[in-house]
C-alpha positions as CSV (number, residue, x, y, z in Angstrom):
1,M,-39.7,37.4,2.9
2,S,-42.6,39.8,2.5
3,W,-46.2,38.9,1.5
4,T,-49.3,40.8,0.6
5,A,-52.6,39.9,2.3
6,A,-55.8,41.1,0.6
7,L,-59.2,41.2,2.2
8,H,-62.4,40.4,0.3
9,R,-64.5,43.6,-0.1
10,R,-67.3,42.1,2.0
11,V,-64.8,41.5,4.8
12,E,-63.5,45.1,4.5
13,K,-67.0,46.4,4.9
14,S,-67.7,44.3,8.0
15,V,-64.5,45.1,9.9
16,P,-65.7,48.4,11.3
17,R,-68.7,46.6,12.9
18,L,-66.4,44.2,14.8
19,P,-65.5,44.8,18.4
20,Q,-62.3,46.8,18.8
21,R,-60.6,43.8,20.4
22,V,-61.4,41.6,17.4
23,Q,-60.3,44.3,15.0
24,A,-56.9,44.5,16.7
25,T,-56.6,40.7,16.5
26,L,-57.4,40.7,12.8
27,V,-54.8,43.5,12.2
28,A,-52.2,41.5,14.2
29,L,-53.0,38.3,12.2
30,I,-52.7,40.2,8.8
31,R,-49.4,41.8,9.8
32,E,-48.0,38.4,10.8
33,M,-49.2,36.9,7.6
34,E,-47.5,39.6,5.6
35,E,-44.3,39.1,7.4
36,G,-44.2,35.3,7.7
37,G,-46.6,34.0,5.0
38,P,-50.2,32.7,5.1
39,V,-49.5,29.5,7.1
40,R,-49.6,30.6,10.8
41,G,-49.2,27.5,12.9
42,N,-48.3,29.6,16.0
43,W,-51.8,31.0,16.4
44,P,-54.3,29.2,18.6
45,H,-57.3,27.7,16.8
46,Y,-55.6,28.0,13.4
47,G,-55.9,25.2,10.9
48,E,-55.7,24.2,7.3
49,L,-59.0,23.4,5.6
50,S,-57.4,22.5,2.3
51,E,-54.1,23.1,0.5
52,Y,-54.8,26.8,-0.1
53,C,-57.5,27.6,2.5
54,H,-56.7,28.2,6.2
55,H,-58.9,29.4,9.0
56,C,-58.3,31.1,12.4
57,H,-60.9,31.8,15.1
58,L,-60.1,35.3,16.2
59,T,-62.1,34.9,19.4
60,K,-63.7,31.9,21.2
61,A,-66.9,32.9,19.4
62,A,-67.6,32.1,15.7
63,D,-65.4,35.0,14.2
64,V,-63.3,33.3,11.6
65,C,-60.8,34.6,9.1
66,C,-60.2,32.5,6.0
67,G,-57.7,33.0,3.3
68,V,-57.0,31.4,-0.1
69,G,-53.3,31.1,-0.6
70,S,-53.3,30.8,-4.4
71,N,-55.3,34.0,-5.0
72,R,-55.1,36.1,-1.8
73,Y,-51.5,35.9,-0.9
74,R,-48.6,37.0,-3.0
75,N,-44.9,36.8,-2.2
76,K,-43.5,40.2,-2.9
77,D,-39.9,39.0,-3.3
78,S,-40.5,36.3,-5.8
79,G,-43.5,37.6,-7.6
80,V,-45.4,34.4,-6.8
């Protein structure tokens, strides 16, 4: 099953300012979400905030990635 992950424009603008290691982690998380869907229980420090909102600390610091399942993720196969 294939998914589409979309970044908010503000996030896209801030990514180049992140350390290279954090950028690589973000890319890995996005790729994994596109392959396996938005719920990533196999990542450390990953949790569900609400039914459609999940967060993941990309480092031990306060870098956080948050996605809204109903608007930001689309299943390419089913058109959902």
